[in-house]
C-alpha positions as CSV (number, residue, x, y, z in Angstrom):
1,X,-48.2,1.8,-3.6
2,X,-45.1,-0.2,-4.5
3,X,-47.3,-2.9,-6.1
4,X,-48.9,-0.3,-8.3
5,X,-45.5,0.9,-9.6
6,X,-44.4,-2.6,-10.2
7,X,-46.9,-3.0,-13.0
8,X,-45.4,-0.1,-14.9
9,X,-43.1,-0.8,-17.8
10,X,-40.7,1.8,-16.4
11,X,-41.3,1.8,-12.7
12,X,-38.4,4.1,-11.9
13,X,-39.6,6.8,-14.3
14,X,-43.2,6.3,-12.9
15,X,-41.9,6.9,-9.3
16,X,-39.9,10.0,-10.4
17,X,-43.0,11.5,-12.0
18,X,-45.1,10.8,-9.0
19,X,-42.6,12.3,-6.6
20,X,-42.2,15.4,-8.7
21,X,-45.9,15.9,-8.8
22,X,-46.1,15.6,-5.0
23,X,-43.2,18.0,-4.2
24,X,-40.7,15.2,-3.3
25,X,-42.4,14.0,-0.1
26,X,-40.3,12.8,2.9
27,X,-41.5,9.2,2.4
28,X,-39.8,9.0,-1.1
29,X,-37.0,6.6,0.0
30,X,-39.7,4.2,1.4
31,X,-41.3,3.9,-2.0
32,X,-38.0,3.0,-3.7
33,X,-37.1,0.6,-0.9
34,X,-40.5,-1.2,-0.9
35,X,-40.6,-1.6,-4.7
36,X,-37.0,-2.9,-4.7
37,X,-37.9,-5.4,-2.0
38,X,-40.9,-6.6,-4.0
39,X,-38.6,-7.2,-7.0
40,X,-36.2,-9.2,-4.8
41,X,-39.0,-11.4,-3.6
42,X,-39.9,-12.1,-7.3
43,X,-36.2,-12.7,-8.0
44,X,-36.0,-9.8,-10.4
45,X,-32.6,-8.9,-8.9
46,X,-31.4,-6.4,-11.6
47,X,-34.8,-4.6,-11.5
48,X,-34.5,-4.4,-7.7
49,X,-31.0,-3.0,-7.9
50,X,-32.1,-0.5,-10.5
51,X,-34.8,0.8,-8.2
52,X,-32.5,1.1,-5.2
53,X,-29.9,2.9,-7.2
54,X,-32.4,5.2,-8.7
55,X,-33.0,6.9,-5.4
56,X,-29.3,7.3,-4.7
57,X,-28.9,8.9,-8.2
58,X,-31.9,11.2,-7.5
59,X,-30.8,12.2,-4.0
60,X,-27.1,11.3,-3.6
61,X,-26.7,13.4,-0.5
62,X,-29.7,11.9,1.4
63,X,-28.9,10.0,4.5
64,X,-31.0,7.1,3.1
65,X,-29.0,6.8,-0.1
66,X,-26.1,4.8,1.3
67,X,-28.4,2.2,2.7
68,X,-30.3,1.8,-0.6
69,X,-27.0,1.6,-2.5
70,X,-26.0,-1.3,-0.2
71,X,-29.4,-2.9,-0.9
72,X,-28.6,-2.7,-4.6
73,X,-25.2,-4.4,-4.1
74,X,-27.0,-7.1,-2.1
75,X,-29.5,-7.7,-4.8
76,X,-26.7,-8.1,-7.4
77,X,-25.1,-10.6,-5.0
78,X,-28.3,-12.6,-4.6
79,X,-28.6,-12.8,-8.4
80,X,-25.0,-14.0,-8.8
81,X,-23.9,-10.9,-10.8
82,X,-20.3,-10.7,-9.7
83,X,-19.3,-7.9,-12.1
84,X,-22.3,-5.8,-11.1
85,X,-21.5,-6.3,-7.4
86,X,-18.1,-4.9,-8.1
87,X,-19.6,-2.0,-10.0
88,X,-22.0,-1.3,-7.2
89,X,-19.1,-1.2,-4.7
90,X,-17.1,1.2,-6.8
91,X,-20.2,3.4,-7.1
92,X,-20.7,3.3,-3.4
93,X,-17.1,4.6,-2.8
94,X,-17.5,7.3,-5.5
95,X,-20.7,8.6,-3.8
96,X,-19.9,8.2,-0.1
97,X,-16.1,8.3,0.4
98,X,-14.9,10.9,2.8
99,X,-14.4,14.2,1.0
100,X,-17.5,13.7,-1.2
101,X,-20.4,16.1,-1.0
102,X,-22.4,13.6,1.0
103,X,-20.2,14.4,4.0
104,X,-20.5,18.2,3.9
105,X,-22.0,19.2,7.2
106,X,-21.9,15.7,8.6
107,X,-19.8,14.1,11.3
108,X,-18.3,10.8,10.5
109,X,-18.8,9.5,14.0
110,X,-22.6,9.9,13.6
111,X,-22.7,7.4,10.7
112,X,-20.7,4.3,11.9
113,X,-22.6,2.0,9.5
114,X,-21.6,4.0,6.5
115,X,-18.0,4.0,7.6
116,X,-18.2,0.2,8.1
117,X,-19.6,-0.4,4.6
118,X,-17.2,2.1,3.0
119,X,-14.2,0.3,4.6
120,X,-15.5,-3.1,3.4
121,X,-16.2,-1.9,-0.2
122,X,-12.9,-0.2,-0.5
123,X,-11.0,-3.3,0.6
124,X,-13.2,-5.6,-1.5
125,X,-12.5,-3.6,-4.7
126,X,-8.8,-3.4,-4.0
127,X,-8.6,-7.1,-3.3
128,X,-10.5,-7.9,-6.5
129,X,-8.2,-6.0,-8.7
130,X,-5.1,-7.3,-6.9
131,X,-6.3,-10.9,-7.4
132,X,-7.1,-10.2,-11.1
133,X,-3.7,-8.7,-11.6
134,X,-2.0,-11.7,-10.1
135,X,-3.8,-13.9,-12.6
136,X,-3.2,-11.8,-15.7
137,X,0.1,-10.1,-14.6
138,X,-1.2,-6.9,-16.3
139,X,0.5,-3.8,-15.1
140,X,-2.7,-1.7,-15.5
141,X,-4.6,-4.0,-13.1
142,X,-1.8,-3.8,-10.5
143,X,-2.0,0.0,-10.8
144,X,-5.7,-0.1,-10.3
145,X,-5.3,-2.2,-7.2
146,X,-2.7,0.2,-5.9
147,X,-5.1,3.1,-6.5
148,X,-7.7,1.4,-4.4
149,X,-5.3,0.4,-1.6
150,X,-4.1,4.0,-1.4
151,X,-7.7,5.3,-1.3
152,X,-8.3,3.0,1.6
153,X,-5.3,4.2,3.5
154,X,-6.2,7.8,2.9
155,X,-9.8,7.2,4.1
156,X,-8.8,5.1,7.2
157,X,-5.2,6.1,8.2
158,X,-5.7,5.0,11.8
159,X,-7.2,1.6,11.0
160,X,-5.6,-1.3,12.9
161,X,-5.2,-3.1,9.6
162,X,-3.3,-0.2,7.9
163,X,0.1,-1.9,8.2
164,X,-1.1,-4.9,6.1
165,X,-2.9,-2.7,3.6
166,X,0.2,-0.6,3.2
167,X,2.3,-3.7,2.6
168,X,-0.2,-4.7,-0.1
169,X,0.0,-1.3,-1.7
170,X,3.8,-1.6,-1.7
171,X,3.6,-4.9,-3.5
172,X,1.2,-3.7,-6.1
173,X,3.3,-0.6,-6.8
174,X,6.3,-2.9,-7.3
175,X,4.4,-5.2,-9.6
176,X,3.1,-2.2,-11.6
177,X,6.8,-1.2,-12.1
178,X,6.5,1.9,-10.0
179,X,9.8,1.0,-8.2
180,X,10.3,4.5,-6.7
181,X,6.8,4.5,-5.2
182,X,7.2,0.9,-4.0
183,X,10.5,1.8,-2.2
184,X,8.8,4.7,-0.5
185,X,5.8,2.7,0.6
186,X,7.8,-0.4,1.7
187,X,9.9,2.0,3.8
188,X,6.8,3.6,5.3
189,X,5.4,0.2,6.1
190,X,8.6,-0.8,7.8
191,X,9.3,2.3,9.9
192,X,6.1,4.3,10.3
193,X,4.0,1.7,12.0
194,X,4.5,-0.1,15.3
195,X,7.2,-2.8,15.0
196,X,5.8,-6.2,14.1
197,X,7.1,-9.5,12.6
198,X,6.8,-8.3,9.0
199,X,8.5,-4.9,9.5
200,X,12.0,-6.3,8.6
201,X,10.6,-7.9,5.5
202,X,9.1,-4.6,4.4
203,X,12.4,-2.8,5.1
204,X,14.3,-5.4,3.1
205,X,11.8,-5.2,0.2
206,X,12.4,-1.5,0.1
207,X,16.1,-2.2,-0.7
208,X,15.2,-4.3,-3.7
209,X,12.8,-1.6,-4.9
210,X,15.5,1.1,-4.6
211,X,17.8,-1.1,-6.7
212,X,15.2,-1.7,-9.4
213,X,14.4,2.0,-9.5
214,X,18.1,2.8,-10.0
215,X,18.2,0.3,-12.9
216,X,15.5,2.3,-14.8
217,X,17.4,5.6,-14.6
218,X,19.8,7.1,-17.2
219,X,23.4,7.1,-16.2
220,X,23.4,10.8,-15.2
221,X,20.8,10.1,-12.5
222,X,22.0,6.9,-11.1
223,X,24.4,8.3,-8.5
224,X,21.8,10.2,-6.5
225,X,19.4,7.2,-6.6
226,X,22.2,4.9,-5.5
227,X,23.0,7.2,-2.5
228,X,19.4,6.9,-1.4
229,X,19.6,3.1,-1.7
230,X,22.8,3.0,0.3
231,X,21.2,5.2,3.0
232,X,18.2,2.8,3.0
233,X,20.6,-0.1,3.5
234,X,22.3,1.5,6.4
235,X,18.9,2.2,8.0
236,X,17.8,-1.4,7.4
237,X,21.0,-2.9,8.8
238,X,21.0,-0.8,12.0
239,X,17.3,-1.1,12.6
240,X,17.1,-4.9,12.1
241,X,20.4,-6.3,13.2
242,X,18.8,-9.6,13.8
243,X,17.9,-10.1,10.1
244,X,20.1,-12.7,8.5
245,X,21.1,-10.4,5.7
246,X,21.8,-7.4,7.9
247,X,25.5,-7.9,8.1
248,X,25.9,-8.3,4.3
249,X,23.8,-5.2,3.6
250,X,25.9,-3.1,6.0
251,X,29.2,-4.5,4.5
252,X,28.1,-3.5,1.0
253,X,26.8,-0.2,2.2
254,X,30.2,0.5,3.9
255,X,32.1,-0.4,0.7
256,X,29.9,1.9,-1.4
257,X,30.4,4.7,1.2
258,X,34.1,4.1,1.2
259,X,34.2,4.4,-2.6
260,X,32.9,8.0,-2.2
261,X,35.9,8.8,0.0
262,X,33.8,9.2,3.1
263,X,36.1,7.1,5.2
264,X,34.8,8.0,8.6
265,X,31.2,7.2,7.8
266,X,32.2,3.9,6.1
267,X,33.9,2.9,9.4
268,X,30.9,4.0,11.5
269,X,28.6,1.9,9.3
270,X,30.9,-1.1,9.5
271,X,31.7,-1.0,13.2
272,X,28.2,-1.6,14.7
273,X,28.3,-5.0,13.1
274,X,31.8,-5.6,14.5
275,X,30.7,-4.5,18.0
276,X,27.9,-7.0,18.2
277,X,28.7,-9.9,20.6
278,X,29.5,-13.1,18.9
279,X,27.4,-16.2,19.6
280,X,28.2,-17.7,23.0
281,X,30.2,-14.6,24.1
282,X,29.1,-12.3,26.8
283,X,28.3,-8.7,25.8
284,X,30.6,-7.7,28.7
285,X,33.5,-9.8,27.6
286,X,36.7,-8.2,26.2
287,X,36.3,-7.1,22.6
288,X,39.1,-6.4,20.2
289,X,37.3,-3.5,18.5
290,X,38.2,-0.2,20.2
291,X,35.1,1.7,21.3
292,X,35.2,5.4,20.7
293,X,32.8,8.3,20.3
294,X,32.3,9.8,16.8
295,X,35.0,12.3,16.1
296,X,37.6,10.5,18.2
297,X,38.6,7.7,15.9
298,X,42.1,6.3,16.6
299,X,44.5,6.6,13.7
300,X,45.3,2.8,13.8
301,X,41.6,1.9,13.8
302,X,41.0,4.2,10.9
303,X,44.0,2.7,9.0
304,X,43.0,-1.0,9.7
305,X,39.3,-0.5,8.8
306,X,40.2,1.6,5.8
307,X,42.6,-1.0,4.4
308,X,40.0,-3.8,4.9
309,X,37.3,-1.8,3.2
310,X,39.6,-0.7,0.4
311,X,40.5,-4.3,-0.4
312,X,36.8,-5.4,-0.4
313,X,35.8,-2.3,-2.4
314,X,38.4,-3.0,-5.1
315,X,37.4,-6.7,-5.2
316,X,33.7,-5.8,-5.5
317,X,34.4,-3.2,-8.1
318,X,36.3,-5.7,-10.3
319,X,33.4,-8.1,-10.0
320,X,30.9,-5.5,-11.0
321,X,32.7,-3.9,-13.8
322,X,31.2,-5.9,-16.6
323,X,27.7,-6.4,-15.2
324,X,27.1,-3.4,-12.9
325,X,23.5,-2.8,-14.0
326,X,22.1,-6.2,-13.3
327,X,24.2,-6.6,-10.2
328,X,22.6,-3.6,-8.5
329,X,19.2,-5.1,-8.6
330,X,20.3,-7.5,-5.8
331,X,23.1,-5.5,-4.0
332,X,21.0,-4.1,-1.2
333,X,18.1,-6.5,-1.0
334,X,16.1,-9.2,-2.7
335,X,13.5,-8.1,-5.2
336,X,10.0,-8.5,-3.8
337,X,7.9,-11.3,-5.4
338,X,5.7,-10.2,-8.3
C-alpha cells in the first residue's frame, strides 16, 4: 500500500483522503511509517520527514506520534539538514513536553522512551542556542538558550545532571544581561544542590551578578539591592571558608554592614574569619580572639573591632568616592565570563 501512495504527487494528502474514507483505521500509523521508510530508502529524506510528521500533525495525541516525530528528525539528520533537525526537535518538545495535551490521562513512568527523547531534544536545542550565542554574542540568542535550559529544569527537576544545567542557565542569564535572574540562579546552583566542586564557583558568580544588577538600578533603588549583595557575600564567606577570596569578601561585607551602623553584626561577620586557625597552628591552641555567644560581646572586643572596621570603612569609602559605580561591579565577587 505504501508503494501505491508513493506514486502520488501529494502522497500525504492521498493518505489523508484514504484514511478519512475508511473511518481512520487503527493501522493508520503503519501506513505513514512504511511510506516514510520507503522514501528514506530512496534517499528522499525531506519527503520521508514530511510523511512522518504528517501523522503527528493529524493525531498529535496518539501514542505512535512521538515515535514518528523522532523518525522525521532522523530522516533530516541522514539528509544533512541541520536546521531542519533543530526545527524537528523544537516541534517534538512543543508536542510532547510534560504538561501538553499528549500527557492527559497518561503516566510518565509508562513511556520511558518518550521521556528519554524529550530530555535529549531539550538539551540539544538549549546547547545549540548557547553555542550560537557564544559565537555571535547576541543577547536574544542567550535568552533563547536560557529559555530552553529553564524548560529542561522544569521538565526534569530531579535529573542527576540538573546542577550542571542550572549552572549553564545562570551563565546564559548573565550573558543576556538579566543580572538579577543570574544572581538568583547562581545562588540556587550553589546552595540548593548537593555540595560539589563547582558549588563555590557558583556562589562566587552570584556575587558578581548581584553587583552588576546593582549597577543597572537608579540611585533610589541601589541601597536595597546592595543589602542583598552584602547578605549574599556573608553567606558565601561563611559557606565556603576554604575559597581563596572568602576572607576578602567577608571583610568587605563587614565594612559595608558597619557603615549601616550595625556594629554587632559587622563584628559577627568579621570574627568567624579571625577565629579560623592559622596555618600550622592547632585549632586547640590559645587564640587571642575572645570567644563569646551572640549578645554577650565584651565592651573591649566591641571597641577594638569597631575601631578597626571604622578605619577600613573610612579608607574604603575614600577610595570609592569618585568611582563607586564601577567599583561595585567587583566588590563582592568576580563577574562571570560572558
